[in-house]
mmCIF entry with sequence, helices, sheets and N, C-alpha, C, O atoms, coordinates in Angstrom:
data_MODEL
# 
_entry.id   MODEL 
# 
_entity.id                         1 
_entity.type                       polymer 
_entity.pdbx_number_of_molecules   1 
# 
_entity_poly.entity_id                      1 
_entity_poly.type                           'polypeptide(L)' 
_entity_poly.nstd_linkage                   no 
_entity_poly.nstd_monomer                   no 
_entity_poly.pdbx_seq_one_letter_code       MTVQGWPQMTFVRGELAMQDGKVLRSRGEGRYLPAAPFRMPTLS 
_entity_poly.pdbx_seq_one_letter_code_can   MTVQGWPQMTFVRGELAMQDGKVLRSRGEGRYLPAAPFRMPTLS 
_entity_poly.pdbx_strand_id                 A 
# 
loop_
_entity_poly_seq.entity_id 
_entity_poly_seq.num 
_entity_poly_seq.mon_id 
_entity_poly_seq.hetero 
1 1  MET n 
1 2  THR n 
1 3  VAL n 
1 4  GLN n 
1 5  GLY n 
1 6  TRP n 
1 7  PRO n 
1 8  GLN n 
1 9  MET n 
1 10 THR n 
1 11 PHE n 
1 12 VAL n 
1 13 ARG n 
1 14 GLY n 
1 15 GLU n 
1 16 LEU n 
1 17 ALA n 
1 18 MET n 
1 19 GLN n 
1 20 ASP n 
1 21 GLY n 
1 22 LYS n 
1 23 VAL n 
1 24 LEU n 
1 25 ARG n 
1 26 SER n 
1 27 ARG n 
1 28 GLY n 
1 29 GLU n 
1 30 GLY n 
1 31 ARG n 
1 32 TYR n 
1 33 LEU n 
1 34 PRO n 
1 35 ALA n 
1 36 ALA n 
1 37 PRO n 
1 38 PHE n 
1 39 ARG n 
1 40 MET n 
1 41 PRO n 
1 42 THR n 
1 43 LEU n 
1 44 SER n 
# 
_struct_asym.id          A 
_struct_asym.entity_id   1 
# 
_struct_sheet.id               AA1 
_struct_sheet.type             ? 
_struct_sheet.number_strands   3 
_struct_sheet.details          ? 
# 
loop_
_struct_sheet_order.sheet_id 
_struct_sheet_order.range_id_1 
_struct_sheet_order.range_id_2 
_struct_sheet_order.offset 
_struct_sheet_order.sense 
AA1 1 2 ? anti-parallel 
AA1 2 3 ? anti-parallel 
# 
loop_
_struct_sheet_range.sheet_id 
_struct_sheet_range.id 
_struct_sheet_range.beg_label_comp_id 
_struct_sheet_range.beg_label_asym_id 
_struct_sheet_range.beg_label_seq_id 
_struct_sheet_range.pdbx_beg_PDB_ins_code 
_struct_sheet_range.end_label_comp_id 
_struct_sheet_range.end_label_asym_id 
_struct_sheet_range.end_label_seq_id 
_struct_sheet_range.pdbx_end_PDB_ins_code 
_struct_sheet_range.beg_auth_comp_id 
_struct_sheet_range.beg_auth_asym_id 
_struct_sheet_range.beg_auth_seq_id 
_struct_sheet_range.end_auth_comp_id 
_struct_sheet_range.end_auth_asym_id 
_struct_sheet_range.end_auth_seq_id 
AA1 1 MET A 9  ? VAL A 12 ? MET A 9  VAL A 12 
AA1 2 GLU A 15 ? GLN A 19 ? GLU A 15 GLN A 19 
AA1 3 LYS A 22 ? VAL A 23 ? LYS A 22 VAL A 23 
# 
loop_
_atom_site.group_PDB 
_atom_site.id 
_atom_site.type_symbol 
_atom_site.label_atom_id 
_atom_site.label_alt_id 
_atom_site.label_comp_id 
_atom_site.label_asym_id 
_atom_site.label_entity_id 
_atom_site.label_seq_id 
_atom_site.pdbx_PDB_ins_code 
_atom_site.Cartn_x 
_atom_site.Cartn_y 
_atom_site.Cartn_z 
_atom_site.occupancy 
_atom_site.B_iso_or_equiv 
_atom_site.pdbx_formal_charge 
_atom_site.auth_seq_id 
_atom_site.auth_comp_id 
_atom_site.auth_asym_id 
_atom_site.auth_atom_id 
_atom_site.pdbx_PDB_model_num 
ATOM 1   N N  . MET A 1 1  ? -159.704 116.305 19.891 1.00 0.00 ? 1  MET A N  1 
ATOM 2   C CA . MET A 1 1  ? -161.076 116.335 20.323 1.00 0.00 ? 1  MET A CA 1 
ATOM 3   C C  . MET A 1 1  ? -161.137 115.916 21.788 1.00 0.00 ? 1  MET A C  1 
ATOM 4   O O  . MET A 1 1  ? -160.487 114.948 22.184 1.00 0.00 ? 1  MET A O  1 
ATOM 5   N N  . THR A 1 2  ? -161.903 116.629 22.582 1.00 0.00 ? 2  THR A N  1 
ATOM 6   C CA . THR A 1 2  ? -162.109 116.305 23.982 1.00 0.00 ? 2  THR A CA 1 
ATOM 7   C C  . THR A 1 2  ? -163.592 116.077 24.212 1.00 0.00 ? 2  THR A C  1 
ATOM 8   O O  . THR A 1 2  ? -164.435 116.873 23.798 1.00 0.00 ? 2  THR A O  1 
ATOM 9   N N  . VAL A 1 3  ? -163.889 114.983 24.875 1.00 0.00 ? 3  VAL A N  1 
ATOM 10  C CA . VAL A 1 3  ? -165.282 114.650 25.172 1.00 0.00 ? 3  VAL A CA 1 
ATOM 11  C C  . VAL A 1 3  ? -165.431 114.540 26.674 1.00 0.00 ? 3  VAL A C  1 
ATOM 12  O O  . VAL A 1 3  ? -164.604 113.911 27.335 1.00 0.00 ? 3  VAL A O  1 
ATOM 13  N N  . GLN A 1 4  ? -166.469 115.139 27.220 1.00 0.00 ? 4  GLN A N  1 
ATOM 14  C CA . GLN A 1 4  ? -166.736 115.050 28.646 1.00 0.00 ? 4  GLN A CA 1 
ATOM 15  C C  . GLN A 1 4  ? -168.163 114.550 28.840 1.00 0.00 ? 4  GLN A C  1 
ATOM 16  O O  . GLN A 1 4  ? -169.048 114.818 28.027 1.00 0.00 ? 4  GLN A O  1 
ATOM 17  N N  . GLY A 1 5  ? -168.365 113.830 29.914 1.00 0.00 ? 5  GLY A N  1 
ATOM 18  C CA . GLY A 1 5  ? -169.712 113.355 30.213 1.00 0.00 ? 5  GLY A CA 1 
ATOM 19  C C  . GLY A 1 5  ? -169.678 112.073 31.010 1.00 0.00 ? 5  GLY A C  1 
ATOM 20  O O  . GLY A 1 5  ? -168.604 111.571 31.341 1.00 0.00 ? 5  GLY A O  1 
ATOM 21  N N  . TRP A 1 6  ? -170.831 111.544 31.317 1.00 0.00 ? 6  TRP A N  1 
ATOM 22  C CA . TRP A 1 6  ? -170.983 110.318 32.066 1.00 0.00 ? 6  TRP A CA 1 
ATOM 23  C C  . TRP A 1 6  ? -172.287 109.676 31.641 1.00 0.00 ? 6  TRP A C  1 
ATOM 24  O O  . TRP A 1 6  ? -173.266 110.384 31.403 1.00 0.00 ? 6  TRP A O  1 
ATOM 25  N N  . PRO A 1 7  ? -172.331 108.357 31.539 1.00 0.00 ? 7  PRO A N  1 
ATOM 26  C CA . PRO A 1 7  ? -173.574 107.698 31.125 1.00 0.00 ? 7  PRO A CA 1 
ATOM 27  C C  . PRO A 1 7  ? -174.729 108.009 32.075 1.00 0.00 ? 7  PRO A C  1 
ATOM 28  O O  . PRO A 1 7  ? -174.549 108.033 33.292 1.00 0.00 ? 7  PRO A O  1 
ATOM 29  N N  . GLN A 1 8  ? -175.882 108.240 31.528 1.00 0.00 ? 8  GLN A N  1 
ATOM 30  C CA . GLN A 1 8  ? -177.080 108.487 32.331 1.00 0.00 ? 8  GLN A CA 1 
ATOM 31  C C  . GLN A 1 8  ? -177.857 107.195 32.576 1.00 0.00 ? 8  GLN A C  1 
ATOM 32  O O  . GLN A 1 8  ? -178.502 107.039 33.612 1.00 0.00 ? 8  GLN A O  1 
ATOM 33  N N  . MET A 1 9  ? -177.790 106.266 31.612 1.00 0.00 ? 9  MET A N  1 
ATOM 34  C CA . MET A 1 9  ? -178.498 104.994 31.726 1.00 0.00 ? 9  MET A CA 1 
ATOM 35  C C  . MET A 1 9  ? -177.629 103.879 31.158 1.00 0.00 ? 9  MET A C  1 
ATOM 36  O O  . MET A 1 9  ? -176.841 104.101 30.239 1.00 0.00 ? 9  MET A O  1 
ATOM 37  N N  . THR A 1 10 ? -177.779 102.678 31.713 1.00 0.00 ? 10 THR A N  1 
ATOM 38  C CA . THR A 1 10 ? -177.105 101.499 31.201 1.00 0.00 ? 10 THR A CA 1 
ATOM 39  C C  . THR A 1 10 ? -178.141 100.391 31.058 1.00 0.00 ? 10 THR A C  1 
ATOM 40  O O  . THR A 1 10 ? -178.927 100.140 31.971 1.00 0.00 ? 10 THR A O  1 
ATOM 41  N N  . PHE A 1 11 ? -178.134 99.730  29.896 1.00 0.00 ? 11 PHE A N  1 
ATOM 42  C CA . PHE A 1 11 ? -179.077 98.643  29.640 1.00 0.00 ? 11 PHE A CA 1 
ATOM 43  C C  . PHE A 1 11 ? -178.324 97.323  29.562 1.00 0.00 ? 11 PHE A C  1 
ATOM 44  O O  . PHE A 1 11 ? -177.222 97.260  29.017 1.00 0.00 ? 11 PHE A O  1 
ATOM 45  N N  . VAL A 1 12 ? -178.921 96.271  30.108 1.00 0.00 ? 12 VAL A N  1 
ATOM 46  C CA . VAL A 1 12 ? -178.383 94.923  30.041 1.00 0.00 ? 12 VAL A CA 1 
ATOM 47  C C  . VAL A 1 12 ? -179.474 94.034  29.449 1.00 0.00 ? 12 VAL A C  1 
ATOM 48  O O  . VAL A 1 12 ? -180.569 93.915  29.999 1.00 0.00 ? 12 VAL A O  1 
ATOM 49  N N  . ARG A 1 13 ? -179.150 93.417  28.321 1.00 0.00 ? 13 ARG A N  1 
ATOM 50  C CA . ARG A 1 13 ? -180.111 92.550  27.623 1.00 0.00 ? 13 ARG A CA 1 
ATOM 51  C C  . ARG A 1 13 ? -181.444 93.245  27.406 1.00 0.00 ? 13 ARG A C  1 
ATOM 52  O O  . ARG A 1 13 ? -182.501 92.631  27.554 1.00 0.00 ? 13 ARG A O  1 
ATOM 53  N N  . GLY A 1 14 ? -181.399 94.530  27.053 1.00 0.00 ? 14 GLY A N  1 
ATOM 54  C CA . GLY A 1 14 ? -182.599 95.287  26.737 1.00 0.00 ? 14 GLY A CA 1 
ATOM 55  C C  . GLY A 1 14 ? -183.367 95.836  27.928 1.00 0.00 ? 14 GLY A C  1 
ATOM 56  O O  . GLY A 1 14 ? -184.415 96.457  27.751 1.00 0.00 ? 14 GLY A O  1 
ATOM 57  N N  . GLU A 1 15 ? -182.866 95.618  29.138 1.00 0.00 ? 15 GLU A N  1 
ATOM 58  C CA . GLU A 1 15 ? -183.551 96.122  30.325 1.00 0.00 ? 15 GLU A CA 1 
ATOM 59  C C  . GLU A 1 15 ? -182.678 97.129  31.060 1.00 0.00 ? 15 GLU A C  1 
ATOM 60  O O  . GLU A 1 15 ? -181.458 96.978  31.125 1.00 0.00 ? 15 GLU A O  1 
ATOM 61  N N  . LEU A 1 16 ? -183.312 98.151  31.609 1.00 0.00 ? 16 LEU A N  1 
ATOM 62  C CA . LEU A 1 16 ? -182.600 99.200  32.325 1.00 0.00 ? 16 LEU A CA 1 
ATOM 63  C C  . LEU A 1 16 ? -181.914 98.620  33.556 1.00 0.00 ? 16 LEU A C  1 
ATOM 64  O O  . LEU A 1 16 ? -182.567 98.021  34.410 1.00 0.00 ? 16 LEU A O  1 
ATOM 65  N N  . ALA A 1 17 ? -180.575 98.800  33.651 1.00 0.00 ? 17 ALA A N  1 
ATOM 66  C CA . ALA A 1 17 ? -179.800 98.235  34.753 1.00 0.00 ? 17 ALA A CA 1 
ATOM 67  C C  . ALA A 1 17 ? -179.288 99.306  35.708 1.00 0.00 ? 17 ALA A C  1 
ATOM 68  O O  . ALA A 1 17 ? -179.114 99.036  36.897 1.00 0.00 ? 17 ALA A O  1 
ATOM 69  N N  . MET A 1 18 ? -179.043 100.521 35.207 1.00 0.00 ? 18 MET A N  1 
ATOM 70  C CA . MET A 1 18 ? -178.543 101.605 36.043 1.00 0.00 ? 18 MET A CA 1 
ATOM 71  C C  . MET A 1 18 ? -179.076 102.930 35.498 1.00 0.00 ? 18 MET A C  1 
ATOM 72  O O  . MET A 1 18 ? -179.090 103.156 34.288 1.00 0.00 ? 18 MET A O  1 
ATOM 73  N N  . GLN A 1 19 ? -179.509 103.791 36.397 1.00 0.00 ? 19 GLN A N  1 
ATOM 74  C CA . GLN A 1 19 ? -179.994 105.105 35.989 1.00 0.00 ? 19 GLN A CA 1 
ATOM 75  C C  . GLN A 1 19 ? -179.607 106.132 37.038 1.00 0.00 ? 19 GLN A C  1 
ATOM 76  O O  . GLN A 1 19 ? -179.848 105.947 38.230 1.00 0.00 ? 19 GLN A O  1 
ATOM 77  N N  . ASP A 1 20 ? -179.000 107.220 36.572 1.00 0.00 ? 20 ASP A N  1 
ATOM 78  C CA . ASP A 1 20 ? -178.565 108.317 37.452 1.00 0.00 ? 20 ASP A CA 1 
ATOM 79  C C  . ASP A 1 20 ? -177.703 107.818 38.611 1.00 0.00 ? 20 ASP A C  1 
ATOM 80  O O  . ASP A 1 20 ? -177.830 108.301 39.736 1.00 0.00 ? 20 ASP A O  1 
ATOM 81  N N  . GLY A 1 21 ? -176.811 106.835 38.329 1.00 0.00 ? 21 GLY A N  1 
ATOM 82  C CA . GLY A 1 21 ? -175.897 106.322 39.333 1.00 0.00 ? 21 GLY A CA 1 
ATOM 83  C C  . GLY A 1 21 ? -176.489 105.299 40.282 1.00 0.00 ? 21 GLY A C  1 
ATOM 84  O O  . GLY A 1 21 ? -175.799 104.834 41.189 1.00 0.00 ? 21 GLY A O  1 
ATOM 85  N N  . LYS A 1 22 ? -177.755 104.935 40.097 1.00 0.00 ? 22 LYS A N  1 
ATOM 86  C CA . LYS A 1 22 ? -178.418 103.972 40.978 1.00 0.00 ? 22 LYS A CA 1 
ATOM 87  C C  . LYS A 1 22 ? -178.578 102.639 40.248 1.00 0.00 ? 22 LYS A C  1 
ATOM 88  O O  . LYS A 1 22 ? -179.138 102.586 39.153 1.00 0.00 ? 22 LYS A O  1 
ATOM 89  N N  . VAL A 1 23 ? -178.078 101.559 40.868 1.00 0.00 ? 23 VAL A N  1 
ATOM 90  C CA . VAL A 1 23 ? -178.183 100.216 40.283 1.00 0.00 ? 23 VAL A CA 1 
ATOM 91  C C  . VAL A 1 23 ? -179.610 99.711  40.474 1.00 0.00 ? 23 VAL A C  1 
ATOM 92  O O  . VAL A 1 23 ? -180.149 99.745  41.580 1.00 0.00 ? 23 VAL A O  1 
ATOM 93  N N  . LEU A 1 24 ? -180.213 99.244  39.386 1.00 0.00 ? 24 LEU A N  1 
ATOM 94  C CA . LEU A 1 24 ? -181.597 98.796  39.426 1.00 0.00 ? 24 LEU A CA 1 
ATOM 95  C C  . LEU A 1 24 ? -181.753 97.280  39.295 1.00 0.00 ? 24 LEU A C  1 
ATOM 96  O O  . LEU A 1 24 ? -182.866 96.765  39.403 1.00 0.00 ? 24 LEU A O  1 
ATOM 97  N N  . ARG A 1 25 ? -180.665 96.569  39.068 1.00 0.00 ? 25 ARG A N  1 
ATOM 98  C CA . ARG A 1 25 ? -180.721 95.123  38.873 1.00 0.00 ? 25 ARG A CA 1 
ATOM 99  C C  . ARG A 1 25 ? -180.129 94.397  40.074 1.00 0.00 ? 25 ARG A C  1 
ATOM 100 O O  . ARG A 1 25 ? -179.467 95.010  40.911 1.00 0.00 ? 25 ARG A O  1 
ATOM 101 N N  . SER A 1 26 ? -180.363 93.106  40.157 1.00 0.00 ? 26 SER A N  1 
ATOM 102 C CA . SER A 1 26 ? -179.834 92.294  41.249 1.00 0.00 ? 26 SER A CA 1 
ATOM 103 C C  . SER A 1 26 ? -178.402 91.860  40.955 1.00 0.00 ? 26 SER A C  1 
ATOM 104 O O  . SER A 1 26 ? -178.014 91.743  39.793 1.00 0.00 ? 26 SER A O  1 
ATOM 105 N N  . ARG A 1 27 ? -177.638 91.630  41.975 1.00 0.00 ? 27 ARG A N  1 
ATOM 106 C CA . ARG A 1 27 ? -176.261 91.151  41.838 1.00 0.00 ? 27 ARG A CA 1 
ATOM 107 C C  . ARG A 1 27 ? -176.262 89.776  41.161 1.00 0.00 ? 27 ARG A C  1 
ATOM 108 O O  . ARG A 1 27 ? -177.112 88.932  41.444 1.00 0.00 ? 27 ARG A O  1 
ATOM 109 N N  . GLY A 1 28 ? -175.303 89.570  40.272 1.00 0.00 ? 28 GLY A N  1 
ATOM 110 C CA . GLY A 1 28 ? -175.160 88.276  39.620 1.00 0.00 ? 28 GLY A CA 1 
ATOM 111 C C  . GLY A 1 28 ? -175.930 88.109  38.330 1.00 0.00 ? 28 GLY A C  1 
ATOM 112 O O  . GLY A 1 28 ? -175.888 87.034  37.732 1.00 0.00 ? 28 GLY A O  1 
ATOM 113 N N  . GLU A 1 29 ? -176.635 89.138  37.877 1.00 0.00 ? 29 GLU A N  1 
ATOM 114 C CA . GLU A 1 29 ? -177.414 89.035  36.645 1.00 0.00 ? 29 GLU A CA 1 
ATOM 115 C C  . GLU A 1 29 ? -176.570 89.253  35.397 1.00 0.00 ? 29 GLU A C  1 
ATOM 116 O O  . GLU A 1 29 ? -177.015 88.943  34.292 1.00 0.00 ? 29 GLU A O  1 
ATOM 117 N N  . GLY A 1 30 ? -175.372 89.776  35.553 1.00 0.00 ? 30 GLY A N  1 
ATOM 118 C CA . GLY A 1 30 ? -174.501 90.025  34.401 1.00 0.00 ? 30 GLY A CA 1 
ATOM 119 C C  . GLY A 1 30 ? -173.334 89.061  34.392 1.00 0.00 ? 30 GLY A C  1 
ATOM 120 O O  . GLY A 1 30 ? -173.268 88.139  35.206 1.00 0.00 ? 30 GLY A O  1 
ATOM 121 N N  . ARG A 1 31 ? -172.420 89.279  33.473 1.00 0.00 ? 31 ARG A N  1 
ATOM 122 C CA . ARG A 1 31 ? -171.197 88.488  33.453 1.00 0.00 ? 31 ARG A CA 1 
ATOM 123 C C  . ARG A 1 31 ? -170.060 89.372  32.980 1.00 0.00 ? 31 ARG A C  1 
ATOM 124 O O  . ARG A 1 31 ? -170.264 90.287  32.182 1.00 0.00 ? 31 ARG A O  1 
ATOM 125 N N  . TYR A 1 32 ? -168.866 89.098  33.471 1.00 0.00 ? 32 TYR A N  1 
ATOM 126 C CA . TYR A 1 32 ? -167.677 89.873  33.152 1.00 0.00 ? 32 TYR A CA 1 
ATOM 127 C C  . TYR A 1 32 ? -167.129 89.427  31.803 1.00 0.00 ? 32 TYR A C  1 
ATOM 128 O O  . TYR A 1 32 ? -166.963 88.231  31.561 1.00 0.00 ? 32 TYR A O  1 
ATOM 129 N N  . LEU A 1 33 ? -166.851 90.370  30.940 1.00 0.00 ? 33 LEU A N  1 
ATOM 130 C CA . LEU A 1 33 ? -166.243 90.092  29.642 1.00 0.00 ? 33 LEU A CA 1 
ATOM 131 C C  . LEU A 1 33 ? -164.888 90.772  29.599 1.00 0.00 ? 33 LEU A C  1 
ATOM 132 O O  . LEU A 1 33 ? -164.817 91.990  29.440 1.00 0.00 ? 33 LEU A O  1 
ATOM 133 N N  . PRO A 1 34 ? -163.802 90.003  29.737 1.00 0.00 ? 34 PRO A N  1 
ATOM 134 C CA . PRO A 1 34 ? -162.477 90.621  29.712 1.00 0.00 ? 34 PRO A CA 1 
ATOM 135 C C  . PRO A 1 34 ? -162.193 91.241  28.345 1.00 0.00 ? 34 PRO A C  1 
ATOM 136 O O  . PRO A 1 34 ? -162.571 90.692  27.310 1.00 0.00 ? 34 PRO A O  1 
ATOM 137 N N  . ALA A 1 35 ? -161.532 92.374  28.358 1.00 0.00 ? 35 ALA A N  1 
ATOM 138 C CA . ALA A 1 35 ? -161.201 93.071  27.116 1.00 0.00 ? 35 ALA A CA 1 
ATOM 139 C C  . ALA A 1 35 ? -159.936 93.902  27.334 1.00 0.00 ? 35 ALA A C  1 
ATOM 140 O O  . ALA A 1 35 ? -159.569 94.224  28.464 1.00 0.00 ? 35 ALA A O  1 
ATOM 141 N N  . ALA A 1 36 ? -159.290 94.235  26.236 1.00 0.00 ? 36 ALA A N  1 
ATOM 142 C CA . ALA A 1 36 ? -158.116 95.106  26.303 1.00 0.00 ? 36 ALA A CA 1 
ATOM 143 C C  . ALA A 1 36 ? -158.570 96.520  26.662 1.00 0.00 ? 36 ALA A C  1 
ATOM 144 O O  . ALA A 1 36 ? -159.714 96.884  26.390 1.00 0.00 ? 36 ALA A O  1 
ATOM 145 N N  . PRO A 1 37 ? -157.691 97.323  27.269 1.00 0.00 ? 37 PRO A N  1 
ATOM 146 C CA . PRO A 1 37 ? -158.046 98.712  27.576 1.00 0.00 ? 37 PRO A CA 1 
ATOM 147 C C  . PRO A 1 37 ? -158.446 99.464  26.306 1.00 0.00 ? 37 PRO A C  1 
ATOM 148 O O  . PRO A 1 37 ? -157.892 99.233  25.231 1.00 0.00 ? 37 PRO A O  1 
ATOM 149 N N  . PHE A 1 38 ? -159.409 100.360 26.449 1.00 0.00 ? 38 PHE A N  1 
ATOM 150 C CA . PHE A 1 38 ? -159.901 101.148 25.313 1.00 0.00 ? 38 PHE A CA 1 
ATOM 151 C C  . PHE A 1 38 ? -158.834 102.158 24.882 1.00 0.00 ? 38 PHE A C  1 
ATOM 152 O O  . PHE A 1 38 ? -158.232 102.828 25.722 1.00 0.00 ? 38 PHE A O  1 
ATOM 153 N N  . ARG A 1 39 ? -158.610 102.260 23.602 1.00 0.00 ? 39 ARG A N  1 
ATOM 154 C CA . ARG A 1 39 ? -157.710 103.278 23.049 1.00 0.00 ? 39 ARG A CA 1 
ATOM 155 C C  . ARG A 1 39 ? -158.492 104.132 22.061 1.00 0.00 ? 39 ARG A C  1 
ATOM 156 O O  . ARG A 1 39 ? -159.128 103.618 21.141 1.00 0.00 ? 39 ARG A O  1 
ATOM 157 N N  . MET A 1 40 ? -158.433 105.427 22.265 1.00 0.00 ? 40 MET A N  1 
ATOM 158 C CA . MET A 1 40 ? -159.147 106.350 21.382 1.00 0.00 ? 40 MET A CA 1 
ATOM 159 C C  . MET A 1 40 ? -158.541 106.279 19.984 1.00 0.00 ? 40 MET A C  1 
ATOM 160 O O  . MET A 1 40 ? -157.328 106.424 19.833 1.00 0.00 ? 40 MET A O  1 
ATOM 161 N N  . PRO A 1 41 ? -159.363 106.059 18.962 1.00 0.00 ? 41 PRO A N  1 
ATOM 162 C CA . PRO A 1 41 ? -158.821 106.003 17.608 1.00 0.00 ? 41 PRO A CA 1 
ATOM 163 C C  . PRO A 1 41 ? -158.334 107.387 17.152 1.00 0.00 ? 41 PRO A C  1 
ATOM 164 O O  . PRO A 1 41 ? -158.888 108.409 17.556 1.00 0.00 ? 41 PRO A O  1 
ATOM 165 N N  . THR A 1 42 ? -157.324 107.408 16.333 1.00 0.00 ? 42 THR A N  1 
ATOM 166 C CA . THR A 1 42 ? -156.818 108.671 15.798 1.00 0.00 ? 42 THR A CA 1 
ATOM 167 C C  . THR A 1 42 ? -157.568 108.993 14.512 1.00 0.00 ? 42 THR A C  1 
ATOM 168 O O  . THR A 1 42 ? -157.811 108.114 13.685 1.00 0.00 ? 42 THR A O  1 
ATOM 169 N N  . LEU A 1 43 ? -157.925 110.238 14.357 1.00 0.00 ? 43 LEU A N  1 
ATOM 170 C CA . LEU A 1 43 ? -158.627 110.690 13.162 1.00 0.00 ? 43 LEU A CA 1 
ATOM 171 C C  . LEU A 1 43 ? -157.626 111.264 12.167 1.00 0.00 ? 43 LEU A C  1 
ATOM 172 O O  . LEU A 1 43 ? -156.766 112.066 12.533 1.00 0.00 ? 43 LEU A O  1 
ATOM 173 N N  . SER A 1 44 ? -157.739 110.861 10.943 1.00 0.00 ? 44 SER A N  1 
ATOM 174 C CA . SER A 1 44 ? -156.809 111.349 9.901  1.00 0.00 ? 44 SER A CA 1 
ATOM 175 C C  . SER A 1 44 ? -157.285 112.639 9.296  1.00 0.00 ? 44 SER A C  1 
ATOM 176 O O  . SER A 1 44 ? -156.628 113.186 8.411  1.00 0.00 ? 44 SER A O  1 
# 
C-alpha cells in the first residue's frame, strides 16, 4: 500500500496550530515528546 499526502491542519490542545503550511500559534506553546521513528505496520 502506498499513501501520499500532507497534513492540511494541525491542532494542539484542541486549537488550530497550523493550516496550509502557515503556523498560527506562538513559539514555545508546545513541548517536544521524544519517540522512536515511525514504522509502518505490516498487514497480514
